[in-house]
FIGUTOR-348377 format. One record per residue (C-alpha): residue number from 1; chain; residue in one letter; x, y, z. Coordinates in steps of 0.05 Angstrom, whole numbers. Layout:
<recs>
[NUM A A [X Y Z]] ...
</recs>
This chain:
<recs>
[1 A K [115 237 -212]] [2 A K [160 238 -152]] [3 A I [139 249 -80]] [4 A P [194 288 -45]] [5 A N [231 254 13]] [6 A S [194 188 1]] [7 A R [223 119 8]] [8 A V [193 53 -16]] [9 A A [198 -14 19]] [10 A W [178 -67 -32]] [11 A C [148 -127 5]] [12 A A [119 -192 -18]] [13 A A [119 -264 7]] [14 A Q [160 -288 -53]] [15 A K [221 -257 -84]] [16 A A [201 -206 -137]] [17 A L [226 -144 -170]] [18 A P [186 -83 -193]] [19 A H [175 -75 -268]] [20 A C [210 -8 -269]] [21 A S [276 22 -247]] [22 A M [278 49 -176]] [23 A P [330 96 -145]] [24 A Q [376 56 -100]] [25 A D [377 110 -45]] [26 A S [301 108 -34]] [27 A F [283 36 -51]] [28 A L [289 -24 -5]] [29 A N [270 -93 -33]] [30 A L [245 -135 25]] [31 A T [210 -190 -15]] [32 A G [214 -256 19]] [33 A C [228 -226 88]] [34 A P [206 -267 148]] [35 A L [137 -252 178]] [36 A A [166 -223 242]] [37 A E [205 -171 201]] [38 A M [143 -156 160]] [39 A V [103 -143 224]] [40 A S [158 -96 249]] [41 A L [160 -60 183]] [42 A V [85 -46 177]] [43 A R [82 -21 249]] [44 A Q [129 36 232]] [45 A P [97 104 221]] [46 A A [89 105 146]] [47 A T [36 104 91]] [48 A F [19 33 71]] [49 A I [2 20 -2]] [50 A G [-18 -50 -21]] [51 A T [-70 -103 -29]] [52 A H [-113 -133 26]] [53 A G [-78 -181 72]] [54 A G [-43 -185 138]] [55 A P [6 -127 127]] [56 A M [-51 -80 107]] [57 A Y [-92 -99 169]] [58 A L [-32 -91 215]] [59 A S [-14 -24 186]] [60 A A [-86 1 193]] [61 A A [-89 -25 265]] [62 A S [-24 12 279]] [63 A G [-59 77 259]] [64 A N [-21 88 195]] [65 A P [-51 117 132]] [66 A V [-71 60 85]] [67 A L [-82 61 10]] [68 A A [-115 -6 -2]] [69 A L [-115 -32 -74]] [70 A F [-170 -81 -91]] [71 A G [-181 -125 -151]] [72 A P [-235 -178 -150]] [73 A H [-248 -176 -75]] [74 A D [-300 -132 -42]] [75 A P [-268 -76 -2]] [76 A K [-331 -70 40]] [77 A Q [-317 -140 66]] [78 A F [-240 -140 65]] [79 A G [-220 -67 69]] [80 A P [-179 -34 124]] [81 A Y [-217 -23 189]] [82 A P [-253 23 196]] [83 A L [-265 31 122]] [84 A D [-291 102 129]] [85 A A [-231 129 169]] [86 A T [-198 191 139]] [87 A K [-132 154 142]] [88 A H [-158 98 97]] [89 A H [-171 103 23]] [90 A V [-192 46 -23]] [91 A V [-181 40 -98]] [92 A T [-216 -14 -136]] [93 A A [-185 -38 -202]] [94 A P [-230 -31 -263]] [95 A E [-269 -95 -274]] [96 A G [-232 -124 -214]] [97 A E [-167 -132 -255]] [98 A F [-103 -104 -226]] [99 A A [-73 -101 -296]] [100 A K [-124 -46 -311]] [101 A L [-105 -4 -251]] [102 A T [-58 51 -275]] [103 A P [-2 84 -236]] [104 A T [-37 151 -250]] [105 A V [-99 128 -213]] [106 A V [-58 101 -155]] [107 A L [-17 165 -149]] [108 A A [-80 208 -150]] [109 A A [-109 166 -95]] [110 A L [-45 172 -55]] [111 A E [-46 248 -62]] [112 A E [-119 248 -38]] [113 A L [-101 204 21]] [114 A R [-43 249 40]] [115 A R [-88 310 38]] [116 A R [-141 276 82]] [117 A S [-94 245 133]] [118 A L [-50 306 147]] 
</recs>
C-alpha cells in the first residue's frame, strides 16, 4: 500500500539496506550518518516511525507524530513522551519479537496515527 506524496529516510547507526525494493525518487538511505545529521533529520516536520532510542525521543520532543515500534522493551517505560499524546502511537510486536510484526499491522497503525494527529 502506498501513501501518496510520502518519502522515506532510512536511518540506522550501521550501514544497512531494506529487505525490499524502494523507489529511488522517494527513498533516501542515511544509514551510518553522523549523529549531528541524525539530530537535524529528526527535528524536521515529519512522521517518525522506528524503535525506541535517541532519534525517537528527539522527534517526539520536536512535536512530530511518532509511531514507536516496540519488541521486548516496555513502551510504558521507554515510549515517546508523553505516551498518551494524540501525536504518539505505540505498536508492540507479538511476543516481543520484531520478526512477528507484520507490515500490515505497522501500516494500519500509521493510518490510525495520521487520522489522530491531523
